[in-house]
TORVEXRO-558465 format. One record per atom (N, C-alpha, C): residue number from 0; residue in one letter; chain; atom name; y, z, x. Coordinates in steps of 0.1 Angstrom, whole numbers. Atoms other than C-alpha are relative to their C-alpha. Layout:
N
   n res chain atom     y     z     x
 NUM   A     A   CA     Y     Z     X
...
//
This chain:
244
   n res chain atom     y     z     x
   0   M     A    N    -1    11    10
   0   M     A   CA    98   141   133
   0   M     A    C    10   -10     5
   1   K     A    N    -8    11    -4
   1   K     A   CA   113   107   140
   1   K     A    C     0   -10   -11
   2   V     A    N     1     8    12
   2   V     A   CA   122    89   108
   2   V     A    C    13    -9    -1
   3   F     A    N   -11    10     2
   3   F     A   CA   143    57   104
   3   F     A    C     0    -5   -14
   4   L     A    N    -1     5    13
   4   L     A   CA   156    48    70
   4   L     A    C     9   -12     0
   5   T     A    N    -7    12    -2
   5   T     A   CA   166    12    69
   5   T     A    C     1    -8   -14
   6   S     A    N    -2     8    12
   6   S     A   CA   178   -13    43
   6   S     A    C    -8   -14     1
   7   N     A    N     6    13    -3
   7   N     A   CA   168   -47    58
   7   N     A    C     1    -2    15
   8   L     A    N    -1     2   -14
   8   L     A   CA   159   -54    94
   8   L     A    C     6   -14     4
   9   N     A    N    -5    14    -3
   9   N     A   CA   172   -90    91
   9   N     A    C    -8    -6    11
  10   H     A    N     9     4   -11
  10   H     A   CA   142  -100   112
  10   H     A    C    -7   -13    -3
  11   Y     A    N     6    14     2
  11   Y     A   CA   134  -135    98
  11   Y     A    C    11    -9    -6
  12   E     A    N    -8    10     6
  12   E     A   CA   151  -167    88
  12   E     A    C    -9   -11    -7
  13   K     A    N     7    11     6
  13   K     A   CA   141  -196    66
  13   K     A    C     3   -13     7
  14   I     A    N    -2    13    -6
  14   I     A   CA   135  -229    83
  14   I     A    C    -9   -10    -8
  15   D     A    N     7    10     9
  15   D     A   CA   126  -258    60
  15   D     A    C    -9     8   -11
  16   G     A    N     6    -7    11
  16   G     A   CA   117  -232    33
  16   G     A    C   -11    10     5
  17   V     A    N    10    -9    -5
  17   V     A   CA    94  -212    56
  17   V     A    C     6    11     8
  18   K     A    N    -6   -12    -7
  18   K     A   CA   101  -176    68
  18   K     A    C    -6     0    14
  19   V     A    N     4     0   -15
  19   V     A   CA   101  -175   106
  19   V     A    C     6    12     6
  20   A     A    N    -5   -12    -7
  20   A     A   CA   104  -143   126
  20   A     A    C    11    -3    10
  21   K     A    N   -10     1   -11
  21   K     A   CA   134  -137   148
  21   K     A    C     2    14     5
  22   E     A    N    -2   -14    -5
  22   E     A   CA   147  -107   168
  22   E     A    C     6     8   -11
  23   I     A    N    -5    -9    10
  23   I     A   CA   155   -77   147
  23   I     A    C    15     3     3
  24   D     A    N   -15    -2    -1
  24   D     A   CA   192   -71   140
  24   D     A    C     2    13     8
  25   N     A    N    -3   -12    -9
  25   N     A   CA   204   -47   168
  25   N     A    C    15     3     0
  26   K     A    N   -14    -3    -1
  26   K     A   CA   241   -46   160
  26   K     A    C     3    14    -1
  27   N     A    N    -2   -15     1
  27   N     A   CA   238    -9   151
  27   N     A    C   -10     8     8
  28   G     A    N     8    -6   -10
  28   G     A   CA   213    -2   179
  28   G     A    C   -14     4    -5
  29   L     A    N    13    -4     5
  29   L     A   CA   181     0   158
  29   L     A    C   -11    -3    11
  30   V     A    N    10     4    -9
  30   V     A   CA   160   -19   184
  30   V     A    C     0    10    12
  31   D     A    N    -1    -9   -11
  31   D     A   CA   173     2   213
  31   D     A    C    -5    14    -3
  32   Q     A    N     4   -13     4
  32   Q     A   CA   167    34   194
  32   Q     A    C   -15     1    -2
  33   L     A    N    15     0     2
  33   L     A   CA   131    24   184
  33   L     A    C    -6     1    14
  34   K     A    N     6     0   -14
  34   K     A   CA   123    18   221
  34   K     A    C     1    14     6
  35   S     A    N    -2   -14    -6
  35   S     A   CA   137    52   231
  35   S     A    C    -8    11    -7
  36   K     A    N     7   -10     7
  36   K     A   CA   120    71   204
  36   K     A    C   -15    -1     0
  37   L     A    N    15     2     0
  37   L     A   CA    85    56   207
  37   L     A    C    -6     8    12
  38   D     A    N     7    -7   -10
  38   D     A   CA    61    79   226
  38   D     A    C   -10    -9     7
  39   G     A    N    10     9    -6
  39   G     A   CA    38    50   233
  39   G     A    C    -1   -13    -8
  40   T     A    N     1    12     7
  40   T     A   CA    27    16   222
  40   T     A    C   -15    -3    -3
  41   R     A    N    15     2     3
  41   R     A   CA   -10    22   212
  41   R     A    C    -2    -9   -12
  42   G     A    N     1     8    12
  42   G     A   CA    -5     7   178
  42   G     A    C    11     2   -10
  43   I     A    N    -9    -1    11
  43   I     A   CA    16     0   148
  43   I     A    C    -7    -2   -13
  44   L     A    N     7     1    13
  44   L     A   CA     5     4   112
  44   L     A    C    10    -4   -11
  45   Y     A    N    -8     6    10
  45   Y     A   CA    20   -17    84
  45   Y     A    C    -6     4   -14
  46   I     A    N     4    -4    13
  46   I     A   CA    18    -2    49
  46   I     A    C     9    -6   -11
  47   P     A    N    -8     7    10
  47   P     A   CA    29   -24    20
  47   P     A    C     3     8   -13
  48   A     A    N    -2    -6    12
  48   A     A   CA    42   -16   -14
  48   A     A    C   -11    -3   -10
  49   D     A    N    11     4     9
  49   D     A   CA    15   -35   -32
  49   D     A    C   -12    -4     8
  50   A     A    N    12     2    -8
  50   A     A   CA   -19   -33   -15
  50   A     A    C    -9   -11    -4
  51   S     A    N     9    10     5
  51   S     A   CA   -35   -59   -37
  51   S     A    C     4   -14     3
  52   N     A    N    -5    14    -3
  52   N     A   CA   -14   -89   -27
  52   N     A    C    -2    -3    15
  53   K     A    N     5     2   -14
  53   K     A   CA   -33   -99     5
  53   K     A    C     8   -11     7
  54   D     A    N    -8    11    -6
  54   D     A   CA   -13  -131    10
  54   D     A    C    13     5     5
  55   K     A    N   -13    -5    -4
  55   K     A   CA    20  -113    10
  55   K     A    C    -1    10    11
  56   I     A    N     2   -10   -11
  56   I     A   CA     6   -85    32
  56   I     A    C    -1    -8    14
  57   E     A    N     3     8   -13
  57   E     A   CA    -6  -111    58
  57   E     A    C    13    -7     4
  58   E     A    N   -12     7    -4
  58   E     A   CA    27  -130    57
  58   E     A    C    10     9     5
  59   Y     A    N   -11    -9    -4
  59   Y     A   CA    51  -101    59
  59   Y     A    C    -4     9    12
  60   S     A    N     4    -7   -12
  60   S     A   CA    31   -81    84
  60   S     A    C     1    -8    13
  61   K     A    N    -1     9   -11
  61   K     A   CA    29  -111   107
  61   K     A    C    14    -2     4
  62   I     A    N   -14     2    -3
  62   I     A   CA    66  -117   105
  62   I     A    C     6    13     7
  63   L     A    N    -5   -13    -6
  63   L     A   CA    73   -80   113
  63   L     A    C    -5     1    14
  64   F     A    N     6    -2   -13
  64   F     A   CA    49   -79   142
  64   F     A    C     6   -10    10
  65   D     A    N    -6    10    -8
  65   D     A   CA    63  -112   156
  65   D     A    C    14     4     4
  66   A     A    N   -14    -4    -2
  66   A     A   CA    99   -99   152
  66   A     A    C     1    11    10
  67   L     A    N     1   -11   -10
  67   L     A   CA    90   -67   171
  67   L     A    C    -3    -6    14
  68   R     A    N     3     6   -13
  68   R     A   CA    75   -88   199
  68   R     A    C    12    -7     6
  69   L     A    N   -12     7    -5
  69   L     A   CA   106  -110   201
  69   L     A    C    11    10     4
  70   S     A    N   -10   -10    -3
  70   S     A   CA   127   -78   202
  70   S     A    C    -4     9    12
  71   G     A    N     4    -7   -12
  71   G     A   CA   107   -65   232
  71   G     A    C    -8    12    -3
  72   I     A    N     8   -12     4
  72   I     A   CA    85   -40   213
  72   I     A    C   -14    -5    -3
  73   V     A    N    14     6     1
  73   V     A   CA    48   -49   219
  73   V     A    C   -10    12     0
  74   F     A    N    11   -10     1
  74   F     A   CA    18   -28   208
  74   F     A    C   -13    -5     4
  75   D     A    N    14     4    -4
  75   D     A   CA   -18   -28   219
  75   D     A    C    -8    -4   -12
  76   N     A    N     8     3    13
  76   N     A   CA   -31   -28   183
  76   N     A    C    10    -1   -11
  77   Y     A    N    -8     3    12
  77   Y     A   CA   -17   -41   150
  77   Y     A    C    -9     2   -12
  78   Y     A    N     8    -4    11
  78   Y     A   CA   -30   -25   119
  78   Y     A    C     7    -3   -13
  79   V     A    N    -6     1    13
  79   V     A   CA   -24   -32    82
  79   V     A    C    -9     8   -10
  80   V     A    N     7    -7    11
  80   V     A   CA   -34   -14    50
  80   V     A    C     0    -9   -12
  81   D     A    N     1     8    13
  81   D     A   CA   -47   -32    19
  81   D     A    C    -9     7    -9
  82   D     A    N     8    -7    11
  82   D     A   CA   -67   -25   -12
  82   D     A    C   -14     3     4
  83   K     A    N    13    -3    -5
  83   K     A   CA   -99   -23     9
  83   K     A    C     0    13     9
  84   S     A    N    -1   -11    -9
  84   S     A   CA   -86     6    30
  84   S     A    C    -2    13    -7
  85   S     A    N     3   -13     6
  85   S     A   CA  -100    40    22
  85   S     A    C    10    10     6
  86   V     A    N    -8   -11    -5
  86   V     A   CA   -82    73    27
  86   V     A    C    -3     2    15
  87   G     A    N     4    -3   -14
  87   G     A   CA  -102    78    59
  87   G     A    C     5   -11     9
  88   D     A    N    -5    11    -8
  88   D     A   CA   -93    43    71
  88   D     A    C    15     2     4
  89   V     A    N   -14    -2    -2
  89   V     A   CA   -56    50    66
  89   V     A    C     3    11    10
  90   R     A    N    -2   -12    -9
  90   R     A   CA   -58    84    83
  90   R     A    C    -3    -4    15
  91   D     A    N     4     4   -14
  91   D     A   CA   -76    69   114
  91   D     A    C    11    -9     6
  92   K     A    N   -10     9    -5
  92   K     A   CA   -50    41   116
  92   K     A    C    13     7     4
  93   V     A    N   -12    -7    -3
  93   V     A   CA   -21    65   114
  93   V     A    C    -1     8    13
  94   L     A    N     2    -8   -12
  94   L     A   CA   -36    87   141
  94   L     A    C     0    -8    13
  95   N     A    N     1     9   -12
  95   N     A   CA   -40    57   164
  95   N     A    C    13    -9     1
  96   S     A    N   -13     8     0
  96   S     A   CA    -4    44   158
  96   S     A    C    11     9     4
  97   D     A    N   -12    -7    -5
  97   D     A   CA    28    53   175
  97   D     A    C    12    -3   -10
  98   L     A    N   -10     4    10
  98   L     A   CA    48    36   147
  98   L     A    C    -7    -3   -13
  99   V     A    N     5     3    13
  99   V     A   CA    41    36   110
  99   V     A    C    12    -6    -8
 100   F     A    N   -11     8     7
 100   F     A   CA    61    10    90
 100   F     A    C    -3    -1   -15
 101   L     A    N     1     0    15
 101   L     A   CA    66    14    52
 101   L     A    C     8   -11    -5
 102   F     A    N    -7    12     4
 102   F     A   CA    75   -20    38
 102   F     A    C     7     3   -14
 103   G     A    N    -7    -1    12
 103   G     A   CA    98   -26     8
 103   G     A    C    -8    -6   -12
 104   G     A    N     7     5    12
 104   G     A   CA    89   -37   -28
 104   G     A    C     4     8   -12
 105   D     A    N    -2    -8    11
 105   D     A   CA    87   -20   -61
 105   D     A    C    -1    15     3
 106   T     A    N     0   -14    -5
 106   T     A   CA    96    16   -54
 106   T     A    C   -10     9    -7
 107   F     A    N    10    -9     7
 107   F     A   CA    76    34   -81
 107   F     A    C   -14    -4     2
 108   T     A    N    13     5    -2
 108   T     A   CA    46    11   -77
 108   T     A    C    -5     5    14
 109   Q     A    N     4    -3   -13
 109   Q     A   CA    46    18   -40
 109   Q     A    C    -3    15     1
 110   M     A    N     3   -14     0
 110   M     A   CA    47    56   -45
 110   M     A    C   -13     3    -6
 111   Q     A    N    13    -2     7
 111   Q     A   CA    18    54   -69
 111   Q     A    C   -11    -3    10
 112   Y     A    N    10     4   -10
 112   Y     A   CA    -1    36   -41
 112   Y     A    C    -1    11    11
 113   F     A    N    -1   -10   -10
 113   F     A   CA    10    62   -15
 113   F     A    C    -8    12    -5
 114   E     A    N     7   -11     6
 114   E     A   CA    -5    89   -38
 114   E     A    C   -15    -3     1
 115   E     A    N    14     4     0
 115   E     A   CA   -38    70   -40
 115   E     A    C    -6     2    14
 116   I     A    N     5    -1   -14
 116   I     A   CA   -42    69    -2
 116   I     A    C     4    13     6
 117   K     A    N    -3   -13    -4
 117   K     A   CA   -29   105     1
 117   K     A    C     9     0    13
 118   L     A    N    -8     2   -12
 118   L     A   CA    -2    94    25
 118   L     A    C     9    12     3
 119   R     A    N    -9   -12    -3
 119   R     A   CA    20   125    21
 119   R     A    C    -8     9     9
 120   D     A    N     9    -9    -8
 120   D     A   CA    -9   146    34
 120   D     A    C    -3    -5    14
 121   I     A    N     3     6   -12
 121   I     A   CA   -18   122    61
 121   I     A    C    12     0    10
 122   L     A    N   -12     0    -8
 122   L     A   CA    18   120    74
 122   L     A    C     6    14     3
 123   S     A    N    -6   -14     0
 123   S     A   CA    24   158    71
 123   S     A    C     1     5    15
 124   N     A    N    -1    -4   -14
 124   N     A   CA    16   164   108
 124   N     A    C     1   -11    10
 125   Y     A    N    -2    11    -9
 125   Y     A   CA    23   130   122
 125   Y     A    C    12     1     8
 126   G     A    N   -11    -2   -10
 126   G     A   CA    44   131   153
 126   G     A    C     7   -13     5
 127   G     A    N    -5    12    -5
 127   G     A   CA    51    94   158
 127   G     A    C    13    -4    -7
 128   V     A    N   -12     5     6
 128   V     A   CA    79    72   146
 128   V     A    C    -4    -6   -14
 129   I     A    N     2     6    13
 129   I     A   CA    81    63   109
 129   I     A    C    13    -9    -3
 130   V     A    N   -11     8     5
 130   V     A   CA   103    34    97
 130   V     A    C    -3    -4   -15
 131   G     A    N     1     4    14
 131   G     A   CA   109    29    60
 131   G     A    C    11   -10    -3
 132   Q     A    N    -9    11     3
 132   Q     A   CA   125    -3    48
 132   Q     A    C     1    -1   -15
 133   S     A    N    -3     1    14
 133   S     A   CA   142    -4    14
 133   S     A    C    -9    10    -8
 134   A     A    N     8    -9     8
 134   A     A   CA   116    11   -11
 134   A     A    C    -7    10     9
 135   G     A    N     7    -9    -9
 135   G     A   CA    97    25    19
 135   G     A    C     9    11     5
 136   A     A    N   -10   -10    -5
 136   A     A   CA   129    44    30
 136   A     A    C     3     9   -12
 137   I     A    N    -3    -8    12
 137   I     A   CA   136    56    -6
 137   I     A    C   -12    10    -2
 138   N     A    N    12    -8     3
 138   N     A   CA   100    70    -9
 138   N     A    C    -3    10    11
 139   L     A    N     2   -10   -11
 139   L     A   CA   103    90    24
 139   L     A    C     7    13    -4
 140   A     A    N    -7   -12     4
 140   A     A   CA   125   115     6
 140   A     A    C    -9    11    -6
 141   E     A    N     8   -11     6
 141   E     A   CA   112   149    -5
 141   E     A    C     1    -1   -16
 142   D     A    N    -2     2    14
 142   D     A   CA   127   144   -40
 142   D     A    C     6   -14    -2
 143   V     A    N    -5    14     1
 143   V     A   CA   130   107   -47
 143   V     A    C     9    -2   -12
 144   Y     A    N    -8     6    11
 144   Y     A   CA   157    91   -68
 144   Y     A    C    -3   -15     0
 145   N     A    N     3    14     2
 145   N     A   CA   145    57   -80
 145   N     A    C     9    -6   -10
 146   S     A    N   -10     5     9
 146   S     A   CA   175    40   -94
 146   S     A    C    -5   -12    -8
 147   P     A    N     4    11     8
 147   P     A   CA   169    16  -123
 147   P     A    C     8   -13     4
 148   E     A    N    -6    13    -4
 148   E     A   CA   176   -21  -114
 148   E     A    C     1    -9   -12
 149   C     A    N    -1     8    13
 149   C     A   CA   172   -34  -150
 149   C     A    C    -4     8   -11
 150   E     A    N     3    -8    12
 150   E     A   CA   167   -23  -186
 150   E     A    C   -14     5     0
 151   E     A    N    14    -4     0
 151   E     A   CA   129   -22  -182
 151   E     A    C    -2    12     8
 152   D     A    N     2   -11    -9
 152   D     A   CA   132     3  -154
 152   D     A    C     4    13    -6
 153   L     A    N    -4   -12     6
 153   L     A   CA   148    28  -177
 153   L     A    C   -11     8    -6
 154   S     A    N    11    -6     5
 154   S     A   CA   114    36  -191
 154   S     A    C    -9     7    10
 155   R     A    N     8    -5   -11
 155   R     A   CA   100    46  -157
 155   R     A    C     7    12     6
 156   P     A    N    -6   -12    -6
 156   P     A   CA   105    79  -139
 156   P     A    C    11    -3    10
 157   S     A    N   -11     3   -10
 157   S     A   CA   138    80  -120
 157   S     A    C    -1    10    11
 158   S     A    N     1   -10   -11
 158   S     A   CA   129   111  -100
 158   S     A    C   -15     5     1
 159   Y     A    N    13    -5    -2
 159   Y     A   CA    96   122   -85
 159   Y     A    C    -2     5    14
 160   K     A    N     3    -5   -13
 160   K     A   CA    80   138   -55
 160   K     A    C    -3   -11    10
 161   G     A    N     2    10   -10
 161   G     A   CA    81   116   -24
 161   G     A    C    -9     5    11
 162   L     A    N     9    -3   -11
 162   L     A   CA    65   117    10
 162   L     A    C     5    13     8
 163   G     A    N    -5   -12    -6
 163   G     A   CA    87   146    21
 163   G     A    C     3     0    15
 164   K     A    N    -4     1   -14
 164   K     A   CA    98   133    55
 164   K     A    C    15     1     3
 165   T     A    N   -14    -1    -1
 165   T     A   CA   135   136    48
 165   T     A    C     6     6   -13
 166   N     A    N    -7    -4    12
 166   N     A   CA   160   152    24
 166   N     A    C    11   -10    -4
 167   I     A    N   -10    10     2
 167   I     A   CA   181   121    25
 167   I     A    C    -4   -10   -11
 168   N     A    N     2    10    10
 168   N     A   CA   183    99    -6
 168   N     A    C     8   -12     3
 169   I     A    N    -8    12    -3
 169   I     A   CA   193    63     3
 169   I     A    C     0   -10   -12
 170   E     A    N    -1    12     8
 170   E     A   CA   204    33   -17
 170   E     A    C     1   -12     9
 171   P     A    N     0    11    -9
 171   P     A   CA   195     2     3
 171   P     A    C     7   -12    -7
 172   H     A    N    -6    13     4
 172   H     A   CA   212   -33     1
 172   H     A    C    13     2    -8
 173   F     A    N   -13    -4     8
 173   F     A   CA   245   -17   -11
 173   F     A    C    10   -11     2
 174   V     A    N   -11     9     0
 174   V     A   CA   273   -40   -20
 174   V     A    C    12     7    -7
 175   L     A    N   -11    -8     5
 175   L     A   CA   307   -24   -25
 175   L     A    C     7    -7   -11
 176   D     A    N    -8     7    10
 176   D     A   CA   325   -51   -45
 176   D     A    C    -9    -4   -12
 177   T     A    N     8     2    13
 177   T     A   CA   312   -52   -81
 177   T     A    C     6   -11    -8
 178   S     A    N    -7    10     9
 178   S     A   CA   335   -80   -93
 178   S     A    C    -9   -11    -5
 179   N     A    N     9    10     4
 179   N     A   CA   307  -105   -94
 179   N     A    C   -14     5    -5
 180   F     A    N    13    -6     5
 180   F     A   CA   279   -82  -107
 180   F     A    C    -3    -5   -14
 181   D     A    N     5     3    13
 181   D     A   CA   258   -92  -136
 181   D     A    C    -4    13    -7
 182   S     A    N     2   -12     8
 182   S     A   CA   247   -68  -163
 182   S     A    C   -10    10     6
 183   D     A    N    10    -9    -7
 183   D     A   CA   216   -55  -144
 183   D     A    C     6     7    12
 184   E     A    N    -7    -6   -11
 184   E     A   CA   237   -49  -113
 184   E     A    C    10    11    -4
 185   M     A    N    -9   -10     5
 185   M     A   CA   263   -30  -133
 185   M     A    C    -8    12    -5
 186   L     A    N     8   -11     4
 186   L     A   CA   236    -9  -149
 186   L     A    C    -5     8    12
 187   H     A    N     5    -7   -13
 187   H     A   CA   222    -1  -114
 187   H     A    C    11     8     6
 188   R     A    N   -11    -7    -6
 188   R     A   CA   256     9  -101
 188   R     A    C     4    12    -9
 189   S     A    N    -4   -11     9
 189   S     A   CA   264    30  -132
 189   S     A    C   -10    12     1
 190   A     A    N    10   -10    -1
 190   A     A   CA   231    48  -129
 190   A     A    C     1     8    13
 191   M     A    N    -2    -7   -13
 191   M     A   CA   237    56   -92
 191   M     A    C    12     9     0
 192   L     A    N   -12    -8     0
 192   L     A   CA   272    69   -98
 192   L     A    C    -3    13    -9
 193   E     A    N     3   -11     8
 193   E     A   CA   259    91  -126
 193   E     A    C    -9    10     7
 194   E     A    N     9    -9    -8
 194   E     A   CA   231   105  -104
 194   E     A    C     7     7    11
 195   S     A    N    -8    -6   -11
 195   S     A   CA   256   112   -77
 195   S     A    C     7    12    -4
 196   K     A    N    -6   -13     5
 196   K     A   CA   270   140   -99
 196   K     A    C   -10    11     2
 197   K     A    N    11   -10    -1
 197   K     A   CA   236   157   -93
 197   K     A    C    -4     2    15
 198   R     A    N     5     0   -14
 198   R     A   CA   228   148   -57
 198   R     A    C     8   -11     8
 199   D     A    N    -7    10    -9
 199   D     A   CA   244   129   -27
 199   D     A    C   -10   -12     2
 200   L     A    N     8    12    -3
 200   L     A   CA   232    93   -23
 200   L     A    C     7    -7    11
 201   Y     A    N    -5     7   -12
 201   Y     A   CA   237    74    10
 201   Y     A    C    -3   -15    -2
 202   A     A    N     1    15     3
 202   A     A   CA   243    37     3
 202   A     A    C     2    -7    13
 203   I     A    N    -1     7   -12
 203   I     A   CA   235    16    33
 203   I     A    C    -1   -15    -2
 204   L     A    N     1    15     1
 204   L     A   CA   241   -21    38
 204   L     A    C   -11    -5     9
 205   D     A    N    10     6    -8
 205   D     A   CA   216   -45    53
 205   D     A    C     5     0    14
 206   G     A    N    -4    -1   -14
 206   G     A   CA   216   -40    91
 206   G     A    C     5    14     4
 207   S     A    N    -3   -14    -3
 207   S     A   CA   226    -3    88
 207   S     A    C   -13     8    -1
 208   H     A    N    12    -8     1
 208   H     A   CA   202    26    91
 208   H     A    C     4    15     2
 209   I     A    N    -2   -14    -2
 209   I     A   CA   199    64    92
 209   I     A    C   -12     5     8
 210   F     A    N    10    -7    -7
 210   F     A   CA   179    84   117
 210   F     A    C    -1    15    -2
 211   D     A    N     1   -14     2
 211   D     A   CA   165   118   109
 211   D     A    C   -11     5     9
 212   D     A    N    10    -6    -9
 212   D     A   CA   148   139   136
 212   D     A    C    -4    14    -4
 213   G     A    N     5   -13     5
 213   G     A   CA   142   169   114
 213   G     A    C    10    11     2
 214   V     A    N   -11    -9    -3
 214   V     A   CA   173   187   128
 214   V     A    C    13    -5    -6
 215   E     A    N   -12     6     5
 215   E     A   CA   201   164   120
 215   E     A    C    -2   -15    -3
 216   C     A    N     1    15     4
 216   C     A   CA   207   129   105
 216   C     A    C    12    -7     5
 217   T     A    N   -11     8    -5
 217   T     A   CA   228   102   120
 217   T     A    C     0   -13    -6
 218   I     A    N    -2    13     6
 218   I     A   CA   242    72   102
 218   I     A    C     4   -10    11
 219   Y     A    N    -4    10    -9
 219   Y     A   CA   244    40   122
 219   Y     A    C     4   -13    -8
 220   G     A    N    -4    11     7
 220   G     A   CA   265    12   107
 220   G     A    C     7     3   -13
 221   E     A    N    -8    -1    12
 221   E     A   CA   283     6    74
 221   E     A    C    -8     8   -10
 222   C     A    N     7    -8    10
 222   C     A   CA   274    33    49
 222   C     A    C    10     7    -9
 223   Y     A    N    -9    -6    10
 223   Y     A   CA   290    48    18
 223   Y     A    C    -7    12    -6
 224   L     A    N     5   -12     6
 224   L     A   CA   285    83     3
 224   L     A    C     4    -1   -15
 225   L     A    N    -2    -1    14
 225   L     A   CA   281    84   -35
 225   L     A    C    -2    15    -4
 226   R     A    N     0   -14     3
 226   R     A   CA   291   119   -46
 226   R     A    C    10     2   -12
 227   D     A    N    -9    -3    11
 227   D     A   CA   305   132   -79
 227   D     A    C     5   -12    -7
 228   G     A    N    -5    12     7
 228   G     A   CA   307    97   -94
 228   G     A    C     9    -8     8
 229   E     A    N   -10     8    -8
 229   E     A   CA   328    84   -66
 229   E     A    C    -7    -6    13
 230   V     A    N     5     7   -12
 230   V     A   CA   322    61   -36
 230   V     A    C    10     2    12
 231   K     A    N    -8    -2   -12
 231   K     A   CA   335    71    -1
 231   K     A    C    -7    -6    12
 232   K     A    N     5     7   -13
 232   K     A   CA   331    51    31
 232   K     A    C    -3    11    10
 233   M     A    N     4   -10   -10
 233   M     A   CA   312    72    57
 233   M     A    C     1    -6    14
 234   C     A    N     2     5   -13
 234   C     A   CA   307    48    86
 234   C     A    C     2   -15     0
 235   E     A    N    -1    14    -1
 235   E     A   CA   314    13    99
 235   E     A    C   -10    -6    10
 236   N     A    N     9     6    -9
 236   N     A   CA   293   -12   118
 236   N     A    C     5     2    14
 237   G     A    N    -4    -3   -14
 237   G     A   CA   292    -4   155
 237   G     A    C     3    14     3
 238   R     A    N    -3   -14    -2
 238   R     A   CA   298    32   149
 238   R     A    C   -11     9    -6
 239   N     A    N    10    -9     6
 239   N     A   CA   277    63   140
 239   N     A    C     7    13    -3
 240   I     A    N    -5   -13     4
 240   I     A   CA   283    97   124
 240   I     A    C   -12     9    -3
 241   T     A    N    10   -10     3
 241   T     A   CA   261   128   122
 241   T     A    C     4     7   -13
 242   I     A    N    -3    -6    13
 242   I     A   CA   258   142    87
 242   I     A    C    -6    14    -2
 243   K     A    N     5   -13     1
 243   K     A   CA   237   173    93
 243   K     A    C    -9     3    12
//
């Protein structure tokens, strides 16, 4: 198993209001690690959070594919999943890909879609690299914690069965300083701290990531452990630490 849990690859910039791909942020070694963990470059499969938004799928998959090329990671085939993809289509594309990329978006909506395409079953014996970004990383957990980001989220399940590729629960896009938080951000932080009394949460900043090979997990870059209602710094940018 080779699973990367990421927050944000920082792989594009806006020029005159248009998102343009750039090299993936490698300050914590993500690009180098991807190159070393890939068994081949037959194909990459992009799986979105919302399969019905074709324009967004086309835009963001192209940006990702271009960013990988700019970072020196080139594949023979580039696949995407949308609402026209059957379970069989998804299975075939996974089997022909050395990297499966789970994009971000609405976490609960994404997991509902993953269930529709039976992704947990499809990935159960997959031996390639899986990269989850934001929601995609959250949903890779065995037992997902989906923290509420606003009042409306409180009516949705906060815990459910995920893809089962890691036992790590992450909180992406973490910001330590809460002094400028609005009410939704404070609700989010309070919910995370309360949940941390039941389970450990690993809060990673954009540009940081966690790698899980099925034996041990290694944090790369700035990361905080939320445990028992408290926040403890685990790692800094440019460094790494093994947690199990």
